[in-house]
N, C-alpha and C positions, 0 to 999 in steps of 0.2 A: 504494500500500500504506500502511496506517495502523497504526503500531506504538506501543504504550504501554509505558513503562518505569517500574516502581514502585521508587523508591529512586535517589537521586543521590549515592551515595558514589563512590569511585574507580572501581569496576567499572561502576556505572550510567552515570557520566559518560563513560567510555571507550566503552561500547556505544552511547550516544546520539550521540556525535560520529561514530563510524564509520557507523552506520546512516543518519544524516542527510546523509551525503555523497552518497547516492543521490538524484538529483533526483526520482525517482518514489516516494520514501518519505517520508511525513509522520511525524514522531516527536514524541510528547508525553511529557515526563518529569515524574513526580509525586514530591514529597518533602514531608514534614511540616515540614521546616525550610527556609525560604526562602533561608537563607544557603548551603545545600548547593549551590545552583545556581551559586555562584561557582566550583565545580570544573569547570564546563563551559568548554571552551576557545573561542577565537575561531572555530574551525571548525564549531561546532555551529550547525545551521541548522534548528532545530525550535522547539517551544513548551515552556514550563514551567508547572507548576500546583502551587501550594502546597496541601497537603492530605494526608489519610490515604488511602493506596491501597486500604485495605480498605473504604472508605466508598463505597457505591453512587452517591451523589450526585456525589462527586468523580470517580469512574470515568466517569460519564455526561458530566460536563463535559469529560473528556478524550476523549470520543468513542468509548466502548467499544462502542456499538451498531453502529458500522461498522468496528471494529478487525479487522485481519487477524491480529494477533498481540499477545501480552502477555508481558513479561519481568518477573518479580518478583525484585529483587535487593536488598531492604532488609537490615538487620542482624538481622532477626528471622525465624526459621524459621516461626513461627506466622503472622506477617503475610504472608510469601511464599506459604505454603500456602493461607491464606484468600483471598488475592487471586486466585490461580490457580483455586481452586474457584469463586469468584464468576464469573470471566470465562468459565470452561468451561461451568458448569452453568446459569447464569442468563442469559448473553448469547451463548452458542454461539460464542465466539471460537475459530477453528479451530486456532490454534497458540499454545500457552502453555508456559512453562518457568519453574521456580522455582529460586532459589539455595538450597542446603542447607548450613548451617554445621555442624550437629551430625550426624556420620556415623551415630550410633546411631539416628537417625530414618529411615534409608534404607528399612527394612522397611515402615514406615508409609506413606511416599511411594509405594513400589512397589505396596502393596496398594490404595491409592487411585487408582492409575493416573496419578499425577502425573509428568510429565517433569521431571527436575531435573538440576542439575549440583552435585556435592559438591565444593566448592572445597578443603576440607581434605584429602580423600582424593586428589584429582587432583594438588594441589601436592606432597603428601608423596611420592606415587609418582614424580613427575618429579624431585624432589630425590634420592631414594634411587637412582633409575636412573642418575643422573650419577656415583654413587660405586660402582656395581657394574660393575667393569671387564669382567666376563665376560658382560655383558648387552648387548642391542642398544638404542640410543636409542629411547625410547618416545614415541609420539605420542598414542595413545588406548588405553585398556583398558576394554572394555565390561563393564557391570555384569551379573553372573550369566552370564558367558560366558568361555570360555578364549581367545577371539580377541583379539589385540592388533594395533595398527598400529605397525610399527617400521621403523627404517632398517637396511638391510643393505648392506655394502660388497663389491662383486663382486671375487673373487680369481681366480686362474688357472683353477680348476675351473669357474667360470661364464663365463669369457671366451669369446666366440664363440657362445654359446647364444642361440637366439631367446627372446623373452619367453615364448612358449608352452612351449618346452622347459624353461626355467628353472622355470616354475610347476609343470609336471608333475613334474620331478625333486625340487623342494623342497616340494611340496604347500602352495602359498600363492598369493596373488593380488597382482600388482603394480599400484599405482595411479599411480606417477610415477617418473621416473628423473632424477637430477641428474648431468650430465656436464660437469665443469668449472663454468663460470658459467651454463650452460644447464640449465633444468628443463623437462621435457616429459612429456606423457602418451603412452606408447609404443603402437605397434601390436603385435599378437601376433607379427608376422613380424620386427620390429626385433631386431637382434642386440645383445646386451649386451657391454660392454667392461670389461676389468680396471680397477678404481678407480671404476667407476660406483657411485653410491649410489642404491639403489632403496628406495622406500617401499612397504611391502607389508603385507597382512593375513595373519597366520599364527597357528597354534596351537602350544602347547608341543611337541606330538608331531612337529612339523616341524623342530625344532632339529637333530636328528641328521642328517636329510637335507640341510638347508641348510648344515651345517658343511663339507661337501665343496665347496661352491660359493662361499662368502664368506669374508672375512677375519675371523678370530677370534683375540683379541678385537677388536671394532670399534675402529679407530684414530680416536678422536674428533678429535684435533688435526689429523691429516693430512687427514681428511675435510673439516674446516672450511677448511683451506688451499686445497682444490680446489674 
């Protein structure tokens, strides 16, 4: 797999290091400032290229003709959008994603069909969630959707239920269960135990149903200890 990353700030460097750990993945990082590559740690096992990631010549030097994916995470929304548009429409790169710094531009990104991550909104939601004691810890909140991926702590009402029964009663879908130090993907016939922490996709309409099965409010400190 050949991945190009446009932008070598903290986020770009972190993504580059993690992706390059896969021996089957070739990573090329582009940044206009050669000094930016100093942020890459010793674990980085890829290539660097000094240049503008919106420049087609630079992208071709990075191997965009054979790229399986492109990630644009510069500090400029315009540059990120342009880079993704070039990769998608001129080189048919199958998987592209852009960093979005200004949440006011979300409508534009969506209209253009650009996959993006809004770091401002995501980080703000995560911080706010930590201060809302009546909420469940949030993993993901989907754009234009009521569905969220949250943690739920099983209480007496949910103890002994199978995963299938829990899902039916609570109107949600369980992706993983943490039991003590062990995390696993459960079968539908597995029985849940009190104090299990389940990671599930749910809608706000399920909150009333799930309240009978889980601990409310979620005990964050106790859950971390387990």
